[in-house]
Structures are given as C-alpha cells and as structure tokens.
C-alpha positions as CSV (number, residue, x, y, z in Angstrom):
1,M,110.5,103.3,82.4
2,K,111.1,106.6,84.1
3,K,108.2,106.1,86.2
4,L,108.9,102.5,86.9
5,L,112.5,103.3,88.1
6,S,111.1,106.0,90.3
7,S,108.8,104.4,91.8
8,I,111.5,101.4,92.7
9,A,113.7,104.4,94.1
10,A,110.9,105.6,96.3
11,L,110.3,102.1,97.5
12,A,113.9,101.8,98.8
13,M,114.3,105.1,100.4
14,T,110.7,104.6,102.3
15,T,111.2,103.8,106.2
16,G,108.4,101.6,106.2
17,Y,110.6,99.1,103.9
18,A,113.1,96.9,104.7
19,A,115.7,99.2,103.2
20,A,115.4,101.1,106.4
21,Q,116.3,97.7,108.2
22,S,119.3,96.4,106.2
23,A,121.4,94.6,108.8
24,E,118.1,92.3,109.3
25,L,117.5,91.6,105.7
26,P,117.8,88.2,104.1
27,P,121.0,88.7,101.4
28,N,119.2,88.2,98.4
29,I,116.6,90.9,99.6
30,E,119.3,93.3,100.0
31,R,120.8,92.6,96.9
32,L,117.6,93.3,94.7
33,Q,116.8,96.2,96.8
34,S,120.1,97.6,95.5
35,M,119.2,96.7,91.9
36,Q,121.8,94.0,91.8
37,S,121.9,90.4,90.5
38,T,121.8,87.5,92.9
39,G,123.1,85.0,90.4
40,V,120.0,82.9,90.3
41,K,119.3,82.0,86.7
42,D,117.0,78.8,86.8
43,F,113.1,78.5,86.9
44,T,110.8,75.8,88.0
45,M,108.9,75.5,84.8
46,V,105.5,73.5,84.9
47,D,104.5,71.0,82.0
48,Q,100.9,72.0,80.8
49,T,100.2,69.2,78.7
50,G,100.3,65.1,78.9
51,A,98.3,62.2,80.6
52,Y,97.9,64.5,84.2
53,A,96.5,67.5,82.0
54,D,93.8,64.9,80.3
55,G,92.9,63.7,83.6
56,I,92.0,67.0,84.9
57,K,90.1,67.5,81.9
58,K,88.0,64.4,82.2
59,T,87.2,65.6,85.7
60,L,85.8,68.7,84.7
61,D,83.7,67.0,82.2
62,R,81.3,66.2,85.3
63,I,81.0,69.5,86.8
64,K,77.5,70.8,86.7
65,M,76.8,74.4,86.2
66,P,73.7,76.5,85.1
67,D,73.3,76.6,81.3
68,G,75.2,78.1,79.1
69,F,78.5,78.0,81.3
70,K,81.3,75.9,80.6
71,I,84.2,75.3,82.7
72,E,87.6,74.2,81.1
73,L,91.6,73.9,82.4
74,Y,93.3,77.1,82.3
75,A,96.5,75.9,83.9
76,I,98.5,73.4,85.8
77,V,99.6,75.3,88.6
78,P,100.9,72.9,91.5
79,D,99.1,73.6,95.0
80,A,97.3,76.7,93.5
81,R,95.7,78.7,96.1
82,H,95.0,82.4,95.8
83,I,94.7,84.4,92.6
84,A,96.1,87.8,91.7
85,V,95.6,88.8,88.1
86,G,97.8,91.6,86.9
87,P,96.1,94.8,85.9
88,Q,97.9,94.7,82.7
89,G,96.8,91.4,82.0
90,V,99.9,89.9,81.4
91,V,100.4,87.9,84.3
92,T,98.5,85.9,86.7
93,F,100.1,85.0,90.1
94,V,99.0,82.3,92.4
95,G,100.0,81.6,95.8
96,T,100.6,78.4,97.7
97,R,100.9,77.1,101.1
98,K,104.4,76.0,100.6
99,D,107.4,78.2,99.0
100,K,106.2,78.9,95.9
101,V,104.3,81.6,93.9
102,W,103.8,80.9,90.4
103,A,103.6,83.1,87.5
104,V,101.0,82.2,84.9
105,T,101.2,83.3,81.2
106,D,98.8,83.1,78.5
107,R,101.0,84.9,75.7
108,N,98.6,84.1,72.7
109,K,95.4,84.8,74.5
110,D,93.6,81.7,73.6
111,R,92.5,81.5,77.2
112,I,94.8,78.9,77.9
113,A,98.2,79.3,79.9
114,D,101.2,78.6,77.8
115,E,103.3,79.0,80.7
116,V,103.7,78.7,84.3
117,K,106.9,79.0,86.2
118,D,107.7,80.3,89.6
119,F,107.9,83.8,90.5
120,A,111.1,85.2,92.0
121,P,113.1,82.0,92.3
122,S,115.9,84.2,94.1
123,L,113.7,84.7,97.0
124,T,112.8,82.2,99.5
125,F,108.9,82.4,100.6
126,T,107.1,80.7,103.6
127,I,103.6,80.2,103.1
128,P,102.9,82.8,100.3
129,N,99.5,82.5,99.8
130,G,98.1,86.0,99.7
131,V,98.6,87.5,96.6
132,C,97.0,91.0,95.7
133,F,97.6,93.9,93.4
134,S,97.2,97.7,93.7
135,P,95.4,99.4,90.6
136,D,99.2,100.7,89.9
137,G,100.7,97.4,89.3
138,F,102.3,96.6,92.7
139,L,102.2,92.9,93.8
140,Y,101.7,92.4,97.4
141,I,102.7,89.0,99.1
142,A,101.3,88.2,102.4
143,E,103.4,85.3,103.9
144,Q,103.1,83.7,107.2
145,N,105.0,86.2,108.9
146,R,105.9,88.6,106.5
147,V,104.6,91.1,103.8
148,L,106.6,91.7,100.7
149,V,106.1,94.1,97.9
150,F,106.8,94.0,94.0
151,P,107.0,96.9,91.9
152,A,106.2,96.3,88.4
153,A,105.8,92.6,88.9
154,E,104.3,92.0,85.3
155,F,107.3,93.6,84.0
156,F,110.2,91.9,86.3
157,Y,108.6,88.4,86.2
158,E,110.6,87.2,83.2
159,S,113.7,87.5,85.5
160,P,114.6,85.3,88.3
161,D,115.7,88.7,89.9
162,V,112.9,91.2,90.8
163,A,112.7,94.5,92.5
164,V,111.6,94.0,95.9
165,G,110.5,95.8,99.2
166,Q,109.4,94.6,102.8
167,V,106.0,96.3,103.8
168,V,106.3,94.1,107.2
169,K,109.6,92.4,108.0
170,Q,109.9,88.9,108.9
171,G,108.6,88.4,112.4
172,D,106.6,91.7,112.6
173,L,103.1,90.5,111.2
174,I,102.3,88.5,114.2
175,P,104.3,87.8,117.2
176,T,106.9,85.1,116.5
177,D,105.4,83.0,119.3
178,E,102.3,82.9,117.5
179,E,103.7,81.3,114.4
180,S,101.7,78.1,113.8
181,F,101.4,75.5,111.0
182,N,97.2,76.0,111.3
183,H,95.4,78.9,110.0
184,T,98.5,80.8,108.7
185,A,97.4,81.2,105.0
186,R,97.0,85.1,104.9
187,V,94.8,86.8,102.1
188,C,95.3,90.3,101.0
189,D,93.4,93.1,99.3
190,I,94.0,96.7,98.6
191,G,90.7,99.0,99.5
192,P,89.2,101.7,98.0
193,D,91.0,103.9,100.4
194,G,94.3,102.8,99.1
195,K,95.3,100.8,102.4
196,L,96.4,96.8,102.5
197,Y,94.1,94.5,104.0
198,I,95.2,91.4,105.7
199,S,93.5,88.6,107.6
200,L,95.3,87.0,110.4
201,G,93.6,83.8,111.3
202,Q,94.0,82.3,114.7
203,P,95.8,79.0,115.1
204,H,93.1,77.2,117.5
205,N,90.3,75.2,117.0
206,V,88.7,77.9,119.8
207,T,90.9,80.6,121.1
208,P,91.8,79.8,124.8
209,P,90.8,82.5,127.4
210,D,94.5,83.3,128.0
211,K,95.1,84.3,124.2
212,I,91.8,86.4,124.0
213,Q,93.3,90.0,124.9
214,K,96.6,89.2,123.0
215,Y,94.9,88.5,119.9
216,L,92.6,91.5,120.1
217,D,95.5,93.8,120.5
218,T,97.4,92.2,117.6
219,G,94.6,91.4,115.3
220,I,95.1,87.6,115.2
221,G,91.9,85.9,114.7
222,G,90.4,89.4,113.1
223,I,91.7,91.7,109.7
224,I,94.2,94.5,110.0
225,R,94.9,97.2,107.5
226,M,97.8,99.8,107.0
227,N,99.4,102.0,104.7
228,T,101.0,100.3,101.8
229,D,104.6,101.4,103.3
230,G,103.7,99.4,106.3
231,T,102.9,102.3,108.9
232,G,99.3,103.1,110.4
233,R,98.5,99.6,111.3
234,E,95.1,99.2,112.8
235,V,92.9,96.1,113.6
236,I,89.6,96.8,111.8
237,A,87.6,93.5,112.7
238,Q,87.8,91.1,115.7
239,G,86.0,87.7,116.3
240,V,86.9,86.0,113.1
241,R,88.3,82.6,113.6
242,N,90.1,82.0,110.2
243,S,89.0,84.2,107.1
244,V,90.7,83.0,103.9
245,G,88.7,84.9,101.5
246,Q,87.7,88.8,101.2
247,D,86.8,91.2,98.6
248,F,85.4,94.9,98.4
249,D,81.9,95.2,97.1
250,P,82.7,97.7,94.0
251,A,79.1,99.3,94.3
252,T,79.6,100.5,98.1
253,G,83.5,99.9,98.9
254,D,82.3,97.9,101.8
255,L,84.5,94.6,102.8
256,W,83.0,91.2,102.8
257,F,84.7,88.1,103.8
258,T,84.5,84.5,104.5
259,D,85.0,82.8,108.0
260,N,86.0,79.1,108.8
261,Q,84.1,77.9,111.5
262,V,84.5,75.6,114.7
263,D,85.0,72.2,114.1
264,G,84.3,69.0,116.4
265,M,80.6,70.0,117.2
266,G,79.0,67.4,114.8
267,D,78.1,67.3,111.3
268,D,75.5,70.2,110.9
269,I,76.8,72.6,113.1
270,P,78.0,75.5,113.5
271,P,77.5,77.1,110.0
272,G,80.1,78.6,107.8
273,E,79.8,82.4,107.4
274,I,80.2,85.1,104.5
275,N,80.5,88.1,106.7
276,H,79.5,92.0,105.8
277,M,81.6,94.8,107.3
278,T,79.7,97.8,107.3
279,A,82.2,99.9,110.1
280,V,85.5,99.6,111.4
281,G,85.8,97.6,114.7
282,L,82.7,95.5,114.5
283,H,83.2,92.1,116.2
284,Y,81.9,88.7,114.4
285,G,81.7,86.6,117.8
286,H,84.8,84.2,117.9
287,P,85.4,82.5,120.3
288,W,81.9,82.9,122.1
289,F,80.0,82.1,119.1
290,G,81.3,78.8,116.7
291,G,79.4,80.0,114.0
292,G,76.2,82.0,113.3
293,D,74.5,82.4,116.6
294,T,76.1,78.7,117.5
295,R,77.7,79.2,120.8
296,T,80.9,77.4,121.3
297,N,81.1,74.4,124.0
298,E,84.3,76.0,125.6
299,Y,82.1,79.5,126.3
300,K,78.5,78.4,126.3
301,G,78.3,79.3,129.8
302,E,79.8,82.8,129.5
303,E,77.9,86.1,129.0
304,V,79.1,87.6,125.8
305,P,80.9,90.6,126.6
306,V,80.9,92.1,122.8
307,E,78.3,93.1,120.5
308,V,78.3,90.6,117.8
309,T,77.9,91.4,114.1
310,M,76.1,88.0,112.6
311,P,76.8,86.7,109.3
312,A,75.1,88.2,106.0
313,S,75.1,84.5,104.9
314,Q,75.3,81.2,106.4
315,T,76.6,78.5,104.6
316,V,76.6,74.5,105.1
317,A,78.7,73.6,108.3
318,H,82.5,72.5,107.5
319,A,82.0,73.3,104.1
320,A,84.9,75.3,104.1
321,D,84.3,78.8,102.5
322,L,87.6,80.1,101.3
323,G,88.3,82.7,98.4
324,M,85.6,85.4,97.0
325,V,85.3,87.8,94.6
326,F,82.8,90.3,93.3
327,Y,81.7,89.7,89.7
328,T,82.9,92.7,87.8
329,G,82.6,91.4,84.2
330,K,79.8,91.8,81.7
331,A,79.8,88.4,80.1
332,F,77.6,86.7,82.5
333,P,73.8,86.9,82.5
334,E,72.5,90.1,84.3
335,K,71.3,88.0,87.6
336,Y,75.2,87.5,88.3
337,Q,76.4,91.1,87.9
338,G,77.9,92.3,91.2
339,A,77.4,88.7,92.7
340,I,79.9,87.0,95.0
341,F,81.4,83.9,94.0
342,S,82.9,81.9,96.3
343,A,85.2,79.0,96.7
344,Q,84.3,75.8,99.1
345,H,87.0,73.9,99.7
346,G,85.1,71.0,101.5
347,S,85.2,69.4,104.9
348,W,87.6,67.6,106.4
349,N,85.8,66.0,109.5
350,R,82.1,65.5,108.1
351,T,81.1,61.7,108.1
352,T,79.9,62.4,104.8
353,P,81.8,65.0,102.8
354,V,80.3,68.3,101.7
355,G,81.4,71.1,99.7
356,A,84.2,71.3,97.2
357,R,82.2,73.8,94.6
358,V,81.9,77.2,93.5
359,M,79.1,79.2,95.4
360,V,77.3,82.4,94.0
361,T,75.9,84.9,96.4
362,T,73.3,87.5,95.5
363,L,72.1,90.5,96.9
364,D,68.5,91.8,96.4
365,A,67.6,95.5,96.5
366,D,67.8,95.7,100.7
367,G,71.2,94.0,100.7
368,N,70.2,90.7,101.9
369,A,72.4,87.9,100.8
370,T,71.2,84.7,99.5
371,T,74.1,81.6,98.8
372,A,73.5,78.8,96.3
373,P,75.8,76.3,94.7
374,F,76.8,77.4,91.2
375,A,79.6,74.8,90.1
376,E,79.6,71.1,91.9
377,G,81.0,67.9,91.0
378,W,84.2,67.6,92.8
379,I,82.8,65.2,95.2
380,D,82.1,61.7,93.5
381,E,79.5,59.0,94.3
382,N,82.1,57.2,96.4
383,G,82.5,60.6,98.6
384,E,86.0,60.9,97.1
385,Y,87.4,64.5,96.3
386,L,88.2,64.9,92.5
387,G,89.3,68.7,93.5
388,R,89.3,71.2,96.4
389,P,88.6,74.7,94.9
390,V,90.3,77.4,96.8
391,D,89.7,81.0,95.5
392,V,87.8,83.1,92.3
393,A,89.0,85.5,90.3
394,N,88.0,87.8,87.6
395,L,89.5,88.0,84.0
396,R,89.4,90.9,81.7
397,D,87.1,89.3,79.4
398,G,84.5,88.5,81.8
399,S,85.1,85.0,82.7
400,L,86.2,83.5,86.0
401,L,89.4,81.6,87.3
402,V,89.0,79.0,90.0
403,S,92.1,77.6,91.8
404,D,92.4,74.1,93.1
405,D,94.9,72.9,95.2
406,L,94.4,69.4,95.0
407,T,94.8,68.8,91.5
408,G,97.0,72.0,91.2
409,A,95.2,73.8,88.7
410,L,93.2,76.7,87.7
411,Y,89.9,76.5,85.6
412,R,88.4,79.0,83.5
413,I,84.6,79.6,83.6
414,S,83.2,81.3,80.8
415,Y,79.1,81.9,79.3
416,G,78.1,81.3,76.1
417,Q,81.5,81.1,74.3
C-alpha cells in the first residue's frame, strides 16, 4: 500500500499529467486527483444469466475451430471492444465505442465471469475503446481525444471513485477540428521500451490532398508513441489508414498492427493488412495505396512520393481486421506458440458478407507470415451476422478471450479442457 500511495502522489505531481492543468480539469478528475470522493455511489451491473446468455451460448455451438478447441461464453459485456487483462489476474477491463469501460471479474476462477460492472462511474468517457496495462499495473485508457491513466486499477475498481491522472488532456491527442464520428476508436499498448503506443485513425475513406501534411505532422493516419507521462511524443508510423489492433512480438520486440483499407473499390479489392514495423518512421502507403499494392482511384495517376512498406500478410478485402495479440500461453499446441490471433469484424459494404471470425497468423523461420481462419461461423447461411469479433487477449491460464460488440460478450477459447 505504501508503494501504491507513492505512485499516486508521484502521478499527481508529474507535470505531464492534468494536476499541472487543474484549471482545465473536469471537476471529478480534479477531486479524484486530490484523493477526494465525488459522491457517486452507484454502479451499472450487467446480468450474466437468463435467456440472453442462453441465446449466445446457442450461437457458439455452431462455431468451427480446429480439433481439441472449444469456445464458451465468458461474460456478457455490452458493446464489448478492446480488452486489457489485469497483470494480477484480478480484473479484465473492456473498452467500448460509447461511454463506458467495463470491469469483468471471475471471482471463483471457474473461467466464467461472476460480475460485470462499469469502471470509474464517477468519470465521463468519450469513446474509451483503447485499454492497455503497463507491467506494473497502471491501466491506460485511450479515448477519442484524451488519454487517462489509472494506477492500481485492479485495486480501486471496487469503488466508483478511483485514482486517475491525465496523460494527454482533452483536446490534445488530435486537433479538435479533426474530431470525427469515424475511425476514432483508439488502441494502445506499452512497448518493450516502456513507452505508450497509440494508433490514430484518419477519418476519411481516402485522405484528401489538403490533409496529408497535417496528418503526417500530427500522427493522424499513423501510430504515435510517448513517455507514460505524456512527454516526448513522436510519430513512428505513417500511411496507416485506420489501425484498430496492435501488439509487440515478445520474441523480437517488433510492433505488428492490423489496418482497415479503402472502401468502394469493389468486393474483392483492396486487401486488408497485417503489418510489421521493423524500424521507426516507415510509411505504409495510404493514401496512395488503398491496401497492399492496390492504388487508390484518387491518387492512381500520381507518383508515390514516399518509400512504402508493404504488409507482412494480406487478408480478404473488407473483412475488417481489428484487434490482435501474440499468443504467449503454453496451453495450445506447439504450432500456435508465438502465433498472432486476430479478430475480423466483418464487412459492411460487400455484396456477400465476409469476415466475422478469428484468424491465426503463423510466422516461419524467416519471419514470413501466413494468415488463415481459426474460429468461424458468426455469419449464417442467410448472410446474417450472429456476432462480430473485435479483439483477442491472453488469459493467464493459456486460454484466449475474444470480444464481440454485436452480441455484447466475451468468449473464452481453450484447448483440451
């Protein structure tokens, strides 16, 4: 506890955080940073039983996976998006594209959640999609245009009031005139260098010419990183249309990320992407390329002014590759050790729907990537979506969690249990 209180005190005194900007703070954040109560007492609790849960379980009976694997309902979590499993194994936090972050607890460790409630209800969130943990237990939440940090989130989650700091204050993650309803679901990770990595999707189908330089300068349509106190911000990847999934290879420390590509070019082009960042400052092609080596209609007559890094793996067009994670457990067969598991959300503008499945990408000895379906069946024979996977995360027992924002659920995939 002494160490925890020291961390909170240091957080409040760090100039990169909102304590140095108290005049601009929403009232509840200012009170919480002073370790004062806000008066908020109620949680939103989510029932985990009944006909709704039974209907989801029935859908899971149709999901096809390799022999020996099974998928089960882990929790009902409304609008479930990106997942951050607490390093102590106490709580799993789930972001949304709305205004809530959910705290999911399996108290008796039967691998089914016992409790789902909103996290920090004394705060107001705006598209808190991106959730990620540091190894020492700090929870970061990347919103549409703000980044918050919660020390000891697995300790304070039981209360409506929590310890909180601002890494990036409201309006400073992107210029406020670039706030959009489109492509603003952030994802975040703490890298091997201890820095905070955040993707910034650009809001257009294809970036217009008058926005290109602004986006290069600010990191929109790219990936940025910063120190965990918000200082030292830099753009580390450009030409990324809208990445909503990233993870670091535990073997090499390299960043890999998915990217959603241009719409309106037909059912079968351009491909989706899984990208490999081998150096800082690489450009991944947008807006001159719509996905893979497919040129966009808007820029096809122009010479490409940058050196472009092509994807490590191409996926089916419009399947909407979102969250991804390197498998770090030991419970799955050897062929899956160190593989990438990723979620395809499913197409919205393809004449025959595609996606809505979990993919696996394996790497050969030379680092070449091959991507194939792993769990599928969330599109029925009528082309109707029965679920839309969003993210994948490792549990400490070697199983995987998969989020689904259509059903509002977390699923657990295990092997041989």
